[in-house]
N, C-alpha and C positions, 0 to 999 in steps of 0.2 A: 430529547437530548438529556445527557446526565452529566454531572460532575462526580468525581470520586476522590476520596481522600483516604490514604494509608490503606489501600486495598491490597491484600496479598494475592497476586495472581498465581495460577497453578505453576509449579516449578518447571521452568523450562531450561534444560541443560544446554550448554553451549552447542550450537549445531542444530538444536530442536527448533521447529517453527514457533513463531510467536503465537500465544494463545489467541490474540486478536485476529490474526490471519486464519487460524484453524476454526475459530468461531464462525466466521463469515464465508469461508470457502464453500459451504453448501449452497450458496447463492449463485456460484459460477456455473455457467452452462457446461454440462458434462462434456469432456473431451475438448473444451474450448481452448482458444488461443489466449495465452497468459503472458504478459510482460512482467518480469521481475527486474525493476529498475534499481540500479546501484546495488546489484545482488551480492557483491562480495564473494564469499565462499559458497554461496548459493543454498543456504539452509531451506529457504522457501521454494526455490526452483526445484531442488531434489525432491522435496516433499510433494509438491504439485505434480511433477512428472511421474512420480511413483503412483499417483492416483489417476493417471491416464490423460493429463492435460498436455497440450502442446505448448511448451515453455520456451521463451526467449529470455535468457539471463544477459543483462547488460551491465558492464562495469568498466572502469578505466584500468583495472588491475588485471593484466593478461595472465599472470601467474595464478591468481585466484580462479579466474575462468577455465584455466587449463585442467584444474582439479575436478571439474564437473563432469558427471557421466554423459555418455553419448546420447542419452534420452533428452538432454537439455541442449537446445541450440544456443549459441553464445555469440555475442558481439561485443568486441573491445572498442570502447568509445569514451572519450572525455566529455562527459555531459555538460561540463561548464564552460567549454570552449567552442566557438563557431556555431554552426547551424545545427538544428535538431537532426540527429543522425537516424531516425527511425521512421521517416515519412514513407518509405517504401515497404514498411512492415504493417502498418496500421490497416484496418482497425483491430483491436484486441477486445476479447470477451471480458478480460479483466486486466487491471494494472495494480501491481502490488509494490508498495514503497514502504520500507521500514528503516529507521535510523539514518535517514538522509533527508536533507533540506537544501534545495536550490530553487528559490522562488521563481526565477524566470522560466522554469520548466512547466509550471502549473498549467498554462494554457495548452501546451502541447500534450500533457497527460490527459486533459479533458477531452481534447480533440481526438486522441488516439482510441477512445472508447467507442465500441460498436453500440447500436441501440440494444438496450438490455444489459450493456456491460457494466461491471462492477469495480469501483475504485476502493481498494483497502489500503489505507495510509495510517502510519503510526510513527511519530518521531518525538524528539525531545522538545520541551517547552520551557518558557521563562520560569525561573526557580530552580532549574537544574544546575544553575551556577553555584548554588549553595550546597550541593551534595556531591559534585564531581564534574566530569567531562561529558559531553561538550559544555563549555562555559561562555564561549563567544556568542553574543546575541545574534550574529548572523546565522548561527545554526540552531536557534531557539525560537520556537513559535511563540507569538504574542497571543494573549487571551483571545479565544474565538477565531483565530486566524485560519484554521483549517475549514471552518464553517464558511467564512467569507471567501475562501478559494473555490469552493463549489457552488455557492449560492447562485441561483439563476441558471445553472447548467445541469446539475445533478439533483436527485432526490436523496436526501439524507436518511439513511436507515438507522444509523446509530452513531453517536458521538460521545466522546469522553474527554475530560480535561482534569488532570489531577496527578497524584502521586501513586506510584507502585512501589512495592517493596522487593519483588522477586523478578528477575534473578538478582537485582541490586536496586537500591533506592534510586528513583529517577522521577523527574517530572515529565509527563508526556501528555500529548494530545493524539487522538486517534479518531478516525472517521471510516465508516463504510457508507458508500454512496452509490447510486445506480443511475445510469442514463436511461431515461424512460424510452420504451420501444416506440418507434415511429408509427407502427401500424395499429395503435390502440385507437379504437373507434371513439369519436367525440361523444362525451357523456358517459362512456363506459366506466365502470368501477375500476379504480387503479389496482394493480396487482397486490396481493397481500405477501408479506415477507414475514416468515416465522422468526420470532425474536427470542424464542426459548431454546434455541440450539438444537 
């Protein structure tokens, strides 16, 4: 696990995928089923579909979803009202969430992962209120909160908590975590995950 301070991430133009998602996408099963949750205009859904993944983009904004290419399946849903709308879609080989936080969804996201599935999550953290929006504490992760959310359910591959400068100054937390495969023999060595990209 690491913390980072004033790290300039590679420049990501608007619409470009997050460098955190790009970094960990090689862990995803080739051609696997991916959920891009609260996908907005679909920068990650587009990027992943273009690499052969079966992507479901979910957002409450029907207009944003309508702009996604046909290679991306979409579902319009208000994720913060009512029941979990994706029970009929699970399991997924990956769940991607960026710049979105609704804590009651965490158990559903973890349950939606297939064995060997990857969670790539990145969003704003406490401290962001000093540099811009979001500033409401309901939308800012507390220190270590992403780690707490996956503890006991997923194996953490990477975690960071700190400040980025690009594309704008922001306090963020991000995690990449994997649901261990069920068929791993007892006592067998755990799989190795390449950390050098």
